[in-house]
mmCIF file of the N, C-alpha and C atoms, coordinates in Angstrom:
data_MODEL
# 
_entry.id   MODEL 
# 
loop_
_atom_site.group_PDB 
_atom_site.id 
_atom_site.type_symbol 
_atom_site.label_atom_id 
_atom_site.label_alt_id 
_atom_site.label_comp_id 
_atom_site.label_asym_id 
_atom_site.label_entity_id 
_atom_site.label_seq_id 
_atom_site.pdbx_PDB_ins_code 
_atom_site.Cartn_x 
_atom_site.Cartn_y 
_atom_site.Cartn_z 
_atom_site.occupancy 
_atom_site.B_iso_or_equiv 
_atom_site.pdbx_formal_charge 
_atom_site.auth_seq_id 
_atom_site.auth_comp_id 
_atom_site.auth_asym_id 
_atom_site.auth_atom_id 
_atom_site.pdbx_PDB_model_num 
ATOM 1   N N  . MET A 1 1  ? 26.230 -93.954  -53.646 1.00 0.00 ? 1  MET A N  1 
ATOM 2   C CA . MET A 1 1  ? 25.164 -93.923  -54.657 1.00 0.00 ? 1  MET A CA 1 
ATOM 3   C C  . MET A 1 1  ? 25.792 -94.321  -56.127 1.00 0.00 ? 1  MET A C  1 
ATOM 4   N N  . GLU A 1 2  ? 25.474 -95.307  -56.712 1.00 0.00 ? 2  GLU A N  1 
ATOM 5   C CA . GLU A 1 2  ? 25.873 -95.615  -57.927 1.00 0.00 ? 2  GLU A CA 1 
ATOM 6   C C  . GLU A 1 2  ? 25.797 -94.436  -59.063 1.00 0.00 ? 2  GLU A C  1 
ATOM 7   N N  . THR A 1 3  ? 26.920 -94.377  -59.738 1.00 0.00 ? 3  THR A N  1 
ATOM 8   C CA . THR A 1 3  ? 26.664 -93.321  -61.114 1.00 0.00 ? 3  THR A CA 1 
ATOM 9   C C  . THR A 1 3  ? 25.687 -94.037  -62.050 1.00 0.00 ? 3  THR A C  1 
ATOM 10  N N  . ILE A 1 4  ? 24.903 -92.945  -62.581 1.00 0.00 ? 4  ILE A N  1 
ATOM 11  C CA . ILE A 1 4  ? 24.047 -93.149  -63.677 1.00 0.00 ? 4  ILE A CA 1 
ATOM 12  C C  . ILE A 1 4  ? 24.431 -92.383  -64.706 1.00 0.00 ? 4  ILE A C  1 
ATOM 13  N N  . LYS A 1 5  ? 24.540 -92.982  -65.973 1.00 0.00 ? 5  LYS A N  1 
ATOM 14  C CA . LYS A 1 5  ? 24.961 -92.321  -67.015 1.00 0.00 ? 5  LYS A CA 1 
ATOM 15  C C  . LYS A 1 5  ? 24.057 -92.470  -68.386 1.00 0.00 ? 5  LYS A C  1 
ATOM 16  N N  . GLU A 1 6  ? 24.209 -91.639  -69.476 1.00 0.00 ? 6  GLU A N  1 
ATOM 17  C CA . GLU A 1 6  ? 23.362 -91.634  -70.495 1.00 0.00 ? 6  GLU A CA 1 
ATOM 18  C C  . GLU A 1 6  ? 23.484 -93.102  -71.034 1.00 0.00 ? 6  GLU A C  1 
ATOM 19  N N  . HIS A 1 7  ? 22.226 -93.556  -71.566 1.00 0.00 ? 7  HIS A N  1 
ATOM 20  C CA . HIS A 1 7  ? 21.778 -95.000  -72.222 1.00 0.00 ? 7  HIS A CA 1 
ATOM 21  C C  . HIS A 1 7  ? 21.841 -96.047  -71.050 1.00 0.00 ? 7  HIS A C  1 
ATOM 22  N N  . ASP A 1 8  ? 22.073 -95.645  -69.791 1.00 0.00 ? 8  ASP A N  1 
ATOM 23  C CA . ASP A 1 8  ? 21.602 -96.758  -68.746 1.00 0.00 ? 8  ASP A CA 1 
ATOM 24  C C  . ASP A 1 8  ? 20.220 -96.916  -68.624 1.00 0.00 ? 8  ASP A C  1 
ATOM 25  N N  . VAL A 1 9  ? 19.787 -98.114  -68.386 1.00 0.00 ? 9  VAL A N  1 
ATOM 26  C CA . VAL A 1 9  ? 18.267 -98.438  -68.101 1.00 0.00 ? 9  VAL A CA 1 
ATOM 27  C C  . VAL A 1 9  ? 18.229 -98.346  -66.412 1.00 0.00 ? 9  VAL A C  1 
ATOM 28  N N  . VAL A 1 10 ? 17.185 -97.705  -66.276 1.00 0.00 ? 10 VAL A N  1 
ATOM 29  C CA . VAL A 1 10 ? 16.915 -97.377  -64.827 1.00 0.00 ? 10 VAL A CA 1 
ATOM 30  C C  . VAL A 1 10 ? 15.475 -97.777  -64.366 1.00 0.00 ? 10 VAL A C  1 
ATOM 31  N N  . ALA A 1 11 ? 15.190 -97.785  -63.026 1.00 0.00 ? 11 ALA A N  1 
ATOM 32  C CA . ALA A 1 11 ? 13.770 -98.228  -62.710 1.00 0.00 ? 11 ALA A CA 1 
ATOM 33  C C  . ALA A 1 11 ? 13.280 -96.879  -61.840 1.00 0.00 ? 11 ALA A C  1 
ATOM 34  N N  . LEU A 1 12 ? 12.065 -96.618  -62.262 1.00 0.00 ? 12 LEU A N  1 
ATOM 35  C CA . LEU A 1 12 ? 11.379 -95.327  -61.562 1.00 0.00 ? 12 LEU A CA 1 
ATOM 36  C C  . LEU A 1 12 ? 11.204 -95.740  -59.944 1.00 0.00 ? 12 LEU A C  1 
ATOM 37  N N  . VAL A 1 13 ? 11.425 -94.751  -59.291 1.00 0.00 ? 13 VAL A N  1 
ATOM 38  C CA . VAL A 1 13 ? 11.246 -95.146  -57.721 1.00 0.00 ? 13 VAL A CA 1 
ATOM 39  C C  . VAL A 1 13 ? 9.948  -94.938  -57.352 1.00 0.00 ? 13 VAL A C  1 
ATOM 40  N N  . ASP A 1 14 ? 9.266  -93.851  -57.670 1.00 0.00 ? 14 ASP A N  1 
ATOM 41  C CA . ASP A 1 14 ? 7.917  -93.483  -57.366 1.00 0.00 ? 14 ASP A CA 1 
ATOM 42  C C  . ASP A 1 14 ? 7.001  -93.157  -58.668 1.00 0.00 ? 14 ASP A C  1 
ATOM 43  N N  . ASP A 1 15 ? 5.566  -93.199  -58.514 1.00 0.00 ? 15 ASP A N  1 
ATOM 44  C CA . ASP A 1 15 ? 4.731  -92.936  -59.727 1.00 0.00 ? 15 ASP A CA 1 
ATOM 45  C C  . ASP A 1 15 ? 5.144  -91.550  -60.073 1.00 0.00 ? 15 ASP A C  1 
ATOM 46  N N  . VAL A 1 16 ? 4.700  -91.124  -61.325 1.00 0.00 ? 16 VAL A N  1 
ATOM 47  C CA . VAL A 1 16 ? 4.864  -89.920  -61.750 1.00 0.00 ? 16 VAL A CA 1 
ATOM 48  C C  . VAL A 1 16 ? 3.574  -89.539  -62.214 1.00 0.00 ? 16 VAL A C  1 
ATOM 49  N N  . LEU A 1 17 ? 2.752  -88.602  -61.472 1.00 0.00 ? 17 LEU A N  1 
ATOM 50  C CA . LEU A 1 17 ? 1.519  -88.348  -61.589 1.00 0.00 ? 17 LEU A CA 1 
ATOM 51  C C  . LEU A 1 17 ? 1.209  -87.652  -62.786 1.00 0.00 ? 17 LEU A C  1 
ATOM 52  N N  . GLY A 1 18 ? 0.034  -87.970  -63.548 1.00 0.00 ? 18 GLY A N  1 
ATOM 53  C CA . GLY A 1 18 ? -0.358 -87.442  -64.778 1.00 0.00 ? 18 GLY A CA 1 
ATOM 54  C C  . GLY A 1 18 ? 0.318  -88.118  -65.941 1.00 0.00 ? 18 GLY A C  1 
ATOM 55  N N  . SER A 1 19 ? 1.230  -88.820  -65.978 1.00 0.00 ? 19 SER A N  1 
ATOM 56  C CA . SER A 1 19 ? 1.989  -89.525  -66.902 1.00 0.00 ? 19 SER A CA 1 
ATOM 57  C C  . SER A 1 19 ? 1.764  -90.969  -67.202 1.00 0.00 ? 19 SER A C  1 
ATOM 58  N N  . GLY A 1 20 ? 1.325  -91.505  -66.451 1.00 0.00 ? 20 GLY A N  1 
ATOM 59  C CA . GLY A 1 20 ? 0.737  -92.887  -66.541 1.00 0.00 ? 20 GLY A CA 1 
ATOM 60  C C  . GLY A 1 20 ? 2.050  -93.949  -66.081 1.00 0.00 ? 20 GLY A C  1 
ATOM 61  N N  . LEU A 1 21 ? 3.027  -93.188  -65.554 1.00 0.00 ? 21 LEU A N  1 
ATOM 62  C CA . LEU A 1 21 ? 4.257  -93.916  -65.207 1.00 0.00 ? 21 LEU A CA 1 
ATOM 63  C C  . LEU A 1 21 ? 4.184  -94.301  -63.806 1.00 0.00 ? 21 LEU A C  1 
ATOM 64  N N  . ARG A 1 22 ? 4.585  -95.611  -63.325 1.00 0.00 ? 22 ARG A N  1 
ATOM 65  C CA . ARG A 1 22 ? 4.483  -96.041  -62.022 1.00 0.00 ? 22 ARG A CA 1 
ATOM 66  C C  . ARG A 1 22 ? 5.895  -96.706  -61.607 1.00 0.00 ? 22 ARG A C  1 
ATOM 67  N N  . SER A 1 23 ? 5.885  -96.619  -60.256 1.00 0.00 ? 23 SER A N  1 
ATOM 68  C CA . SER A 1 23 ? 7.130  -97.029  -59.652 1.00 0.00 ? 23 SER A CA 1 
ATOM 69  C C  . SER A 1 23 ? 7.341  -98.507  -60.154 1.00 0.00 ? 23 SER A C  1 
ATOM 70  N N  . GLY A 1 24 ? 8.766  -98.628  -60.482 1.00 0.00 ? 24 GLY A N  1 
ATOM 71  C CA . GLY A 1 24 ? 9.293  -99.791  -61.090 1.00 0.00 ? 24 GLY A CA 1 
ATOM 72  C C  . GLY A 1 24 ? 9.264  -99.992  -62.674 1.00 0.00 ? 24 GLY A C  1 
ATOM 73  N N  . ASP A 1 25 ? 8.767  -98.959  -63.225 1.00 0.00 ? 25 ASP A N  1 
ATOM 74  C CA . ASP A 1 25 ? 8.714  -98.912  -64.785 1.00 0.00 ? 25 ASP A CA 1 
ATOM 75  C C  . ASP A 1 25 ? 10.329 -98.566  -65.165 1.00 0.00 ? 25 ASP A C  1 
ATOM 76  N N  . LEU A 1 26 ? 10.588 -99.319  -66.293 1.00 0.00 ? 26 LEU A N  1 
ATOM 77  C CA . LEU A 1 26 ? 11.872 -99.124  -66.830 1.00 0.00 ? 26 LEU A CA 1 
ATOM 78  C C  . LEU A 1 26 ? 12.118 -98.178  -67.820 1.00 0.00 ? 26 LEU A C  1 
ATOM 79  N N  . GLY A 1 27 ? 13.211 -97.155  -67.562 1.00 0.00 ? 27 GLY A N  1 
ATOM 80  C CA . GLY A 1 27 ? 13.303 -96.188  -68.690 1.00 0.00 ? 27 GLY A CA 1 
ATOM 81  C C  . GLY A 1 27 ? 14.896 -96.125  -69.032 1.00 0.00 ? 27 GLY A C  1 
ATOM 82  N N  . THR A 1 28 ? 15.123 -95.446  -70.099 1.00 0.00 ? 28 THR A N  1 
ATOM 83  C CA . THR A 1 28 ? 16.455 -95.379  -70.439 1.00 0.00 ? 28 THR A CA 1 
ATOM 84  C C  . THR A 1 28 ? 17.002 -93.869  -70.445 1.00 0.00 ? 28 THR A C  1 
ATOM 85  N N  . VAL A 1 29 ? 18.095 -93.496  -69.770 1.00 0.00 ? 29 VAL A N  1 
ATOM 86  C CA . VAL A 1 29 ? 18.626 -92.232  -69.591 1.00 0.00 ? 29 VAL A CA 1 
ATOM 87  C C  . VAL A 1 29 ? 19.045 -91.739  -70.893 1.00 0.00 ? 29 VAL A C  1 
ATOM 88  N N  . VAL A 1 30 ? 18.537 -90.625  -71.395 1.00 0.00 ? 30 VAL A N  1 
ATOM 89  C CA . VAL A 1 30 ? 18.705 -89.872  -72.649 1.00 0.00 ? 30 VAL A CA 1 
ATOM 90  C C  . VAL A 1 30 ? 19.494 -88.862  -72.561 1.00 0.00 ? 30 VAL A C  1 
ATOM 91  N N  . HIS A 1 31 ? 19.725 -88.272  -71.281 1.00 0.00 ? 31 HIS A N  1 
ATOM 92  C CA . HIS A 1 31 ? 20.485 -87.124  -71.100 1.00 0.00 ? 31 HIS A CA 1 
ATOM 93  C C  . HIS A 1 31 ? 20.859 -86.791  -69.661 1.00 0.00 ? 31 HIS A C  1 
ATOM 94  N N  . CYS A 1 32 ? 21.995 -86.287  -69.194 1.00 0.00 ? 32 CYS A N  1 
ATOM 95  C CA . CYS A 1 32 ? 22.428 -86.143  -67.840 1.00 0.00 ? 32 CYS A CA 1 
ATOM 96  C C  . CYS A 1 32 ? 22.794 -84.774  -67.812 1.00 0.00 ? 32 CYS A C  1 
ATOM 97  N N  . TYR A 1 33 ? 21.837 -83.980  -67.057 1.00 0.00 ? 33 TYR A N  1 
ATOM 98  C CA . TYR A 1 33 ? 22.219 -82.469  -66.909 1.00 0.00 ? 33 TYR A CA 1 
ATOM 99  C C  . TYR A 1 33 ? 22.995 -82.244  -65.594 1.00 0.00 ? 33 TYR A C  1 
ATOM 100 N N  . ALA A 1 34 ? 23.447 -81.110  -65.375 1.00 0.00 ? 34 ALA A N  1 
ATOM 101 C CA . ALA A 1 34 ? 24.237 -80.778  -64.068 1.00 0.00 ? 34 ALA A CA 1 
ATOM 102 C C  . ALA A 1 34 ? 23.413 -80.891  -62.962 1.00 0.00 ? 34 ALA A C  1 
ATOM 103 N N  . GLY A 1 35 ? 23.896 -81.115  -61.761 1.00 0.00 ? 35 GLY A N  1 
ATOM 104 C CA . GLY A 1 35 ? 23.168 -81.139  -60.595 1.00 0.00 ? 35 GLY A CA 1 
ATOM 105 C C  . GLY A 1 35 ? 22.238 -82.639  -60.338 1.00 0.00 ? 35 GLY A C  1 
ATOM 106 N N  . GLY A 1 36 ? 22.806 -83.536  -61.179 1.00 0.00 ? 36 GLY A N  1 
ATOM 107 C CA . GLY A 1 36 ? 22.051 -84.816  -60.977 1.00 0.00 ? 36 GLY A CA 1 
ATOM 108 C C  . GLY A 1 36 ? 20.643 -84.856  -61.523 1.00 0.00 ? 36 GLY A C  1 
ATOM 109 N N  . VAL A 1 37 ? 20.284 -84.168  -62.584 1.00 0.00 ? 37 VAL A N  1 
ATOM 110 C CA . VAL A 1 37 ? 18.963 -84.087  -63.104 1.00 0.00 ? 37 VAL A CA 1 
ATOM 111 C C  . VAL A 1 37 ? 19.080 -84.890  -64.411 1.00 0.00 ? 37 VAL A C  1 
ATOM 112 N N  . LEU A 1 38 ? 18.129 -85.896  -64.599 1.00 0.00 ? 38 LEU A N  1 
ATOM 113 C CA . LEU A 1 38 ? 18.234 -86.717  -65.679 1.00 0.00 ? 38 LEU A CA 1 
ATOM 114 C C  . LEU A 1 38 ? 17.027 -86.672  -66.557 1.00 0.00 ? 38 LEU A C  1 
ATOM 115 N N  . GLU A 1 39 ? 17.093 -86.681  -67.863 1.00 0.00 ? 39 GLU A N  1 
ATOM 116 C CA . GLU A 1 39 ? 16.213 -86.909  -68.871 1.00 0.00 ? 39 GLU A CA 1 
ATOM 117 C C  . GLU A 1 39 ? 15.891 -88.485  -69.255 1.00 0.00 ? 39 GLU A C  1 
ATOM 118 N N  . VAL A 1 40 ? 14.728 -88.843  -69.006 1.00 0.00 ? 40 VAL A N  1 
ATOM 119 C CA . VAL A 1 40 ? 14.600 -90.503  -69.006 1.00 0.00 ? 40 VAL A CA 1 
ATOM 120 C C  . VAL A 1 40 ? 13.382 -90.671  -69.873 1.00 0.00 ? 40 VAL A C  1 
ATOM 121 N N  . GLU A 1 41 ? 13.509 -91.525  -71.023 1.00 0.00 ? 41 GLU A N  1 
ATOM 122 C CA . GLU A 1 41 ? 12.368 -91.958  -71.918 1.00 0.00 ? 41 GLU A CA 1 
ATOM 123 C C  . GLU A 1 41 ? 12.061 -93.428  -71.365 1.00 0.00 ? 41 GLU A C  1 
ATOM 124 N N  . PHE A 1 42 ? 10.536 -93.507  -71.416 1.00 0.00 ? 42 PHE A N  1 
ATOM 125 C CA . PHE A 1 42 ? 9.972  -94.664  -71.118 1.00 0.00 ? 42 PHE A CA 1 
ATOM 126 C C  . PHE A 1 42 ? 9.270  -95.111  -72.358 1.00 0.00 ? 42 PHE A C  1 
ATOM 127 N N  . ALA A 1 43 ? 9.481  -96.315  -72.789 1.00 0.00 ? 43 ALA A N  1 
ATOM 128 C CA . ALA A 1 43 ? 9.179  -96.890  -74.224 1.00 0.00 ? 43 ALA A CA 1 
ATOM 129 C C  . ALA A 1 43 ? 8.093  -97.905  -74.008 1.00 0.00 ? 43 ALA A C  1 
ATOM 130 N N  . ASN A 1 44 ? 7.471  -98.323  -74.987 1.00 0.00 ? 44 ASN A N  1 
ATOM 131 C CA . ASN A 1 44 ? 6.649  -99.477  -75.049 1.00 0.00 ? 44 ASN A CA 1 
ATOM 132 C C  . ASN A 1 44 ? 7.508  -100.621 -75.650 1.00 0.00 ? 44 ASN A C  1 
ATOM 133 N N  . ARG A 1 45 ? 7.167  -101.812 -75.731 1.00 0.00 ? 45 ARG A N  1 
ATOM 134 C CA . ARG A 1 45 ? 7.740  -102.907 -76.152 1.00 0.00 ? 45 ARG A CA 1 
ATOM 135 C C  . ARG A 1 45 ? 8.384  -102.781 -77.503 1.00 0.00 ? 45 ARG A C  1 
ATOM 136 N N  . SER A 1 46 ? 7.684  -102.082 -78.405 1.00 0.00 ? 46 SER A N  1 
ATOM 137 C CA . SER A 1 46 ? 8.157  -101.910 -79.781 1.00 0.00 ? 46 SER A CA 1 
ATOM 138 C C  . SER A 1 46 ? 8.745  -100.732 -80.016 1.00 0.00 ? 46 SER A C  1 
ATOM 139 N N  . GLY A 1 47 ? 9.319  -100.099 -78.873 1.00 0.00 ? 47 GLY A N  1 
ATOM 140 C CA . GLY A 1 47 ? 10.303 -98.926  -78.839 1.00 0.00 ? 47 GLY A CA 1 
ATOM 141 C C  . GLY A 1 47 ? 9.625  -97.619  -79.086 1.00 0.00 ? 47 GLY A C  1 
ATOM 142 N N  . GLY A 1 48 ? 8.352  -97.560  -79.234 1.00 0.00 ? 48 GLY A N  1 
ATOM 143 C CA . GLY A 1 48 ? 7.748  -96.249  -79.147 1.00 0.00 ? 48 GLY A CA 1 
ATOM 144 C C  . GLY A 1 48 ? 7.779  -95.504  -77.686 1.00 0.00 ? 48 GLY A C  1 
ATOM 145 N N  . ALA A 1 49 ? 7.987  -94.226  -77.780 1.00 0.00 ? 49 ALA A N  1 
ATOM 146 C CA . ALA A 1 49 ? 7.960  -93.340  -76.490 1.00 0.00 ? 49 ALA A CA 1 
ATOM 147 C C  . ALA A 1 49 ? 6.775  -93.287  -75.952 1.00 0.00 ? 49 ALA A C  1 
ATOM 148 N N  . VAL A 1 50 ? 6.529  -93.737  -74.671 1.00 0.00 ? 50 VAL A N  1 
ATOM 149 C CA . VAL A 1 50 ? 5.401  -93.376  -73.851 1.00 0.00 ? 50 VAL A CA 1 
ATOM 150 C C  . VAL A 1 50 ? 5.466  -92.091  -73.122 1.00 0.00 ? 50 VAL A C  1 
ATOM 151 N N  . ALA A 1 51 ? 6.689  -91.734  -72.592 1.00 0.00 ? 51 ALA A N  1 
ATOM 152 C CA . ALA A 1 51 ? 6.781  -90.381  -71.957 1.00 0.00 ? 51 ALA A CA 1 
ATOM 153 C C  . ALA A 1 51 ? 8.365  -90.224  -71.878 1.00 0.00 ? 51 ALA A C  1 
ATOM 154 N N  . ILE A 1 52 ? 8.513  -88.913  -71.951 1.00 0.00 ? 52 ILE A N  1 
ATOM 155 C CA . ILE A 1 52 ? 9.881  -88.489  -71.619 1.00 0.00 ? 52 ILE A CA 1 
ATOM 156 C C  . ILE A 1 52 ? 9.887  -87.579  -70.397 1.00 0.00 ? 52 ILE A C  1 
ATOM 157 N N  . VAL A 1 53 ? 10.449 -87.712  -69.402 1.00 0.00 ? 53 VAL A N  1 
ATOM 158 C CA . VAL A 1 53 ? 10.399 -86.912  -68.278 1.00 0.00 ? 53 VAL A CA 1 
ATOM 159 C C  . VAL A 1 53 ? 11.688 -86.590  -67.602 1.00 0.00 ? 53 VAL A C  1 
ATOM 160 N N  . THR A 1 54 ? 11.827 -85.437  -67.103 1.00 0.00 ? 54 THR A N  1 
ATOM 161 C CA . THR A 1 54 ? 12.932 -84.927  -66.518 1.00 0.00 ? 54 THR A CA 1 
ATOM 162 C C  . THR A 1 54 ? 12.684 -85.199  -64.851 1.00 0.00 ? 54 THR A C  1 
ATOM 163 N N  . LEU A 1 55 ? 13.826 -85.917  -64.325 1.00 0.00 ? 55 LEU A N  1 
ATOM 164 C CA . LEU A 1 55 ? 13.750 -86.222  -62.901 1.00 0.00 ? 55 LEU A CA 1 
ATOM 165 C C  . LEU A 1 55 ? 14.931 -86.157  -62.208 1.00 0.00 ? 55 LEU A C  1 
ATOM 166 N N  . GLU A 1 56 ? 14.873 -86.001  -61.003 1.00 0.00 ? 56 GLU A N  1 
ATOM 167 C CA . GLU A 1 56 ? 16.130 -85.754  -60.018 1.00 0.00 ? 56 GLU A CA 1 
ATOM 168 C C  . GLU A 1 56 ? 16.528 -87.026  -59.864 1.00 0.00 ? 56 GLU A C  1 
ATOM 169 N N  . ARG A 1 57 ? 17.937 -87.230  -59.701 1.00 0.00 ? 57 ARG A N  1 
ATOM 170 C CA . ARG A 1 57 ? 18.686 -88.523  -59.571 1.00 0.00 ? 57 ARG A CA 1 
ATOM 171 C C  . ARG A 1 57 ? 17.934 -89.338  -58.658 1.00 0.00 ? 57 ARG A C  1 
ATOM 172 N N  . LYS A 1 58 ? 17.386 -88.818  -57.472 1.00 0.00 ? 58 LYS A N  1 
ATOM 173 C CA . LYS A 1 58 ? 16.597 -89.608  -56.437 1.00 0.00 ? 58 LYS A CA 1 
ATOM 174 C C  . LYS A 1 58 ? 15.442 -90.374  -57.048 1.00 0.00 ? 58 LYS A C  1 
ATOM 175 N N  . GLY A 1 59 ? 14.906 -89.883  -58.211 1.00 0.00 ? 59 GLY A N  1 
ATOM 176 C CA . GLY A 1 59 ? 13.598 -90.460  -58.640 1.00 0.00 ? 59 GLY A CA 1 
ATOM 177 C C  . GLY A 1 59 ? 13.771 -91.887  -59.455 1.00 0.00 ? 59 GLY A C  1 
ATOM 178 N N  . VAL A 1 60 ? 15.137 -92.292  -59.610 1.00 0.00 ? 60 VAL A N  1 
ATOM 179 C CA . VAL A 1 60 ? 15.248 -93.564  -60.378 1.00 0.00 ? 60 VAL A CA 1 
ATOM 180 C C  . VAL A 1 60 ? 16.412 -94.109  -59.473 1.00 0.00 ? 60 VAL A C  1 
ATOM 181 N N  . ARG A 1 61 ? 16.576 -95.527  -60.056 1.00 0.00 ? 61 ARG A N  1 
ATOM 182 C CA . ARG A 1 61 ? 17.894 -96.177  -59.592 1.00 0.00 ? 61 ARG A CA 1 
ATOM 183 C C  . ARG A 1 61 ? 18.225 -97.128  -60.505 1.00 0.00 ? 61 ARG A C  1 
ATOM 184 N N  . PRO A 1 62 ? 19.448 -97.588  -60.470 1.00 0.00 ? 62 PRO A N  1 
ATOM 185 C CA . PRO A 1 62 ? 20.075 -98.514  -61.317 1.00 0.00 ? 62 PRO A CA 1 
ATOM 186 C C  . PRO A 1 62 ? 19.341 -99.945  -61.222 1.00 0.00 ? 62 PRO A C  1 
ATOM 187 N N  . LEU A 1 63 ? 19.393 -100.666 -62.070 1.00 0.00 ? 63 LEU A N  1 
ATOM 188 C CA . LEU A 1 63 ? 18.645 -102.144 -62.193 1.00 0.00 ? 63 LEU A CA 1 
ATOM 189 C C  . LEU A 1 63 ? 19.707 -102.917 -61.316 1.00 0.00 ? 63 LEU A C  1 
ATOM 190 N N  . ARG A 1 64 ? 18.999 -103.919 -60.514 1.00 0.00 ? 64 ARG A N  1 
ATOM 191 C CA . ARG A 1 64 ? 19.620 -104.788 -59.429 1.00 0.00 ? 64 ARG A CA 1 
ATOM 192 C C  . ARG A 1 64 ? 19.609 -106.192 -60.054 1.00 0.00 ? 64 ARG A C  1 
ATOM 193 N N  . GLY A 1 65 ? 20.448 -107.156 -59.854 1.00 0.00 ? 65 GLY A N  1 
ATOM 194 C CA . GLY A 1 65 ? 20.315 -108.338 -60.194 1.00 0.00 ? 65 GLY A CA 1 
ATOM 195 C C  . GLY A 1 65 ? 19.160 -109.299 -59.893 1.00 0.00 ? 65 GLY A C  1 
ATOM 196 N N  . ASP A 1 66 ? 18.557 -108.686 -58.656 1.00 0.00 ? 66 ASP A N  1 
ATOM 197 C CA . ASP A 1 66 ? 17.437 -109.456 -58.050 1.00 0.00 ? 66 ASP A CA 1 
ATOM 198 C C  . ASP A 1 66 ? 16.166 -108.812 -58.620 1.00 0.00 ? 66 ASP A C  1 
ATOM 199 N N  . ASP A 1 67 ? 15.988 -107.793 -59.416 1.00 0.00 ? 67 ASP A N  1 
ATOM 200 C CA . ASP A 1 67 ? 14.887 -107.200 -60.098 1.00 0.00 ? 67 ASP A CA 1 
ATOM 201 C C  . ASP A 1 67 ? 14.104 -108.300 -60.885 1.00 0.00 ? 67 ASP A C  1 
ATOM 202 N N  . ARG A 1 68 ? 12.923 -108.052 -60.738 1.00 0.00 ? 68 ARG A N  1 
ATOM 203 C CA . ARG A 1 68 ? 12.005 -109.116 -61.487 1.00 0.00 ? 68 ARG A CA 1 
ATOM 204 C C  . ARG A 1 68 ? 11.139 -108.082 -62.500 1.00 0.00 ? 68 ARG A C  1 
ATOM 205 N N  . PRO A 1 69 ? 11.363 -108.272 -63.925 1.00 0.00 ? 69 PRO A N  1 
ATOM 206 C CA . PRO A 1 69 ? 10.686 -107.545 -64.942 1.00 0.00 ? 69 PRO A CA 1 
ATOM 207 C C  . PRO A 1 69 ? 9.196  -107.957 -64.761 1.00 0.00 ? 69 PRO A C  1 
ATOM 208 N N  . ALA A 1 70 ? 8.455  -106.820 -65.460 1.00 0.00 ? 70 ALA A N  1 
ATOM 209 C CA . ALA A 1 70 ? 6.885  -107.052 -65.192 1.00 0.00 ? 70 ALA A CA 1 
ATOM 210 C C  . ALA A 1 70 ? 6.486  -106.212 -66.437 1.00 0.00 ? 70 ALA A C  1 
ATOM 211 N N  . VAL A 1 71 ? 5.230  -106.691 -66.865 1.00 0.00 ? 71 VAL A N  1 
ATOM 212 C CA . VAL A 1 71 ? 4.661  -105.953 -67.949 1.00 0.00 ? 71 VAL A CA 1 
ATOM 213 C C  . VAL A 1 71 ? 3.171  -105.581 -67.716 1.00 0.00 ? 71 VAL A C  1 
ATOM 214 N N  . ARG A 1 72 ? 2.771  -104.274 -68.039 1.00 0.00 ? 72 ARG A N  1 
ATOM 215 C CA . ARG A 1 72 ? 1.320  -103.904 -68.106 1.00 0.00 ? 72 ARG A CA 1 
ATOM 216 C C  . ARG A 1 72 ? 1.097  -102.978 -69.331 1.00 0.00 ? 72 ARG A C  1 
ATOM 217 N N  . GLY A 1 73 ? -0.004 -102.831 -69.532 1.00 0.00 ? 73 GLY A N  1 
ATOM 218 C CA . GLY A 1 73 ? -0.388 -102.282 -70.758 1.00 0.00 ? 73 GLY A CA 1 
ATOM 219 C C  . GLY A 1 73 ? -0.179 -100.744 -70.464 1.00 0.00 ? 73 GLY A C  1 
ATOM 220 N N  . VAL A 1 74 ? -0.049 -99.849  -71.612 1.00 0.00 ? 74 VAL A N  1 
ATOM 221 C CA . VAL A 1 74 ? -0.021 -98.311  -71.383 1.00 0.00 ? 74 VAL A CA 1 
ATOM 222 C C  . VAL A 1 74 ? -1.413 -97.970  -71.216 1.00 0.00 ? 74 VAL A C  1 
ATOM 223 N N  . MET A 1 75 ? -2.538 -98.511  -71.785 1.00 0.00 ? 75 MET A N  1 
ATOM 224 C CA . MET A 1 75 ? -3.841 -98.015  -71.516 1.00 0.00 ? 75 MET A CA 1 
ATOM 225 C C  . MET A 1 75 ? -4.193 -98.217  -69.998 1.00 0.00 ? 75 MET A C  1 
ATOM 226 N N  . GLU A 1 76 ? -3.807 -99.216  -69.468 1.00 0.00 ? 76 GLU A N  1 
ATOM 227 C CA . GLU A 1 76 ? -4.160 -99.614  -68.192 1.00 0.00 ? 76 GLU A CA 1 
ATOM 228 C C  . GLU A 1 76 ? -3.425 -98.424  -67.321 1.00 0.00 ? 76 GLU A C  1 
ATOM 229 N N  . SER A 1 77 ? -2.340 -98.047  -67.587 1.00 0.00 ? 77 SER A N  1 
ATOM 230 C CA . SER A 1 77 ? -1.549 -96.986  -66.855 1.00 0.00 ? 77 SER A CA 1 
ATOM 231 C C  . SER A 1 77 ? -2.405 -95.627  -66.822 1.00 0.00 ? 77 SER A C  1 
ATOM 232 N N  . ALA A 1 78 ? -2.690 -95.350  -67.975 1.00 0.00 ? 78 ALA A N  1 
ATOM 233 C CA . ALA A 1 78 ? -3.464 -93.925  -68.337 1.00 0.00 ? 78 ALA A CA 1 
ATOM 234 C C  . ALA A 1 78 ? -4.554 -94.150  -67.735 1.00 0.00 ? 78 ALA A C  1 
ATOM 235 N N  . GLN A 1 79 ? -5.511 -95.245  -67.677 1.00 0.00 ? 79 GLN A N  1 
ATOM 236 C CA . GLN A 1 79 ? -6.608 -95.119  -66.772 1.00 0.00 ? 79 GLN A CA 1 
ATOM 237 C C  . GLN A 1 79 ? -6.808 -95.018  -65.407 1.00 0.00 ? 79 GLN A C  1 
ATOM 238 N N  . SER A 1 80 ? -5.595 -95.454  -65.018 1.00 0.00 ? 80 SER A N  1 
ATOM 239 C CA . SER A 1 80 ? -5.466 -95.255  -63.234 1.00 0.00 ? 80 SER A CA 1 
ATOM 240 C C  . SER A 1 80 ? -5.035 -94.133  -62.820 1.00 0.00 ? 80 SER A C  1 
ATOM 241 N N  . ASP A 1 81 ? -4.614 -93.116  -63.673 1.00 0.00 ? 81 ASP A N  1 
ATOM 242 C CA . ASP A 1 81 ? -4.119 -91.787  -63.349 1.00 0.00 ? 81 ASP A CA 1 
ATOM 243 C C  . ASP A 1 81 ? -5.280 -90.965  -62.912 1.00 0.00 ? 81 ASP A C  1 
# 
């Protein structure tokens, strides 16, 4: 399993219920805790925080060269929760 460190951009593996976050959303690791727990910030295009969540390492993955970025509105996410 590849090491993830602070400031790495990661992809969410599963939806996070109640947060509007969906599998594939990109976030930035803002803190690494002991035991493989990460604090990850998800932001909109202008840099405003959409959500900051604490996740186990298995909840995110490093980006890969074959990943395809996508865009969806924050309001669209909140309405589908």
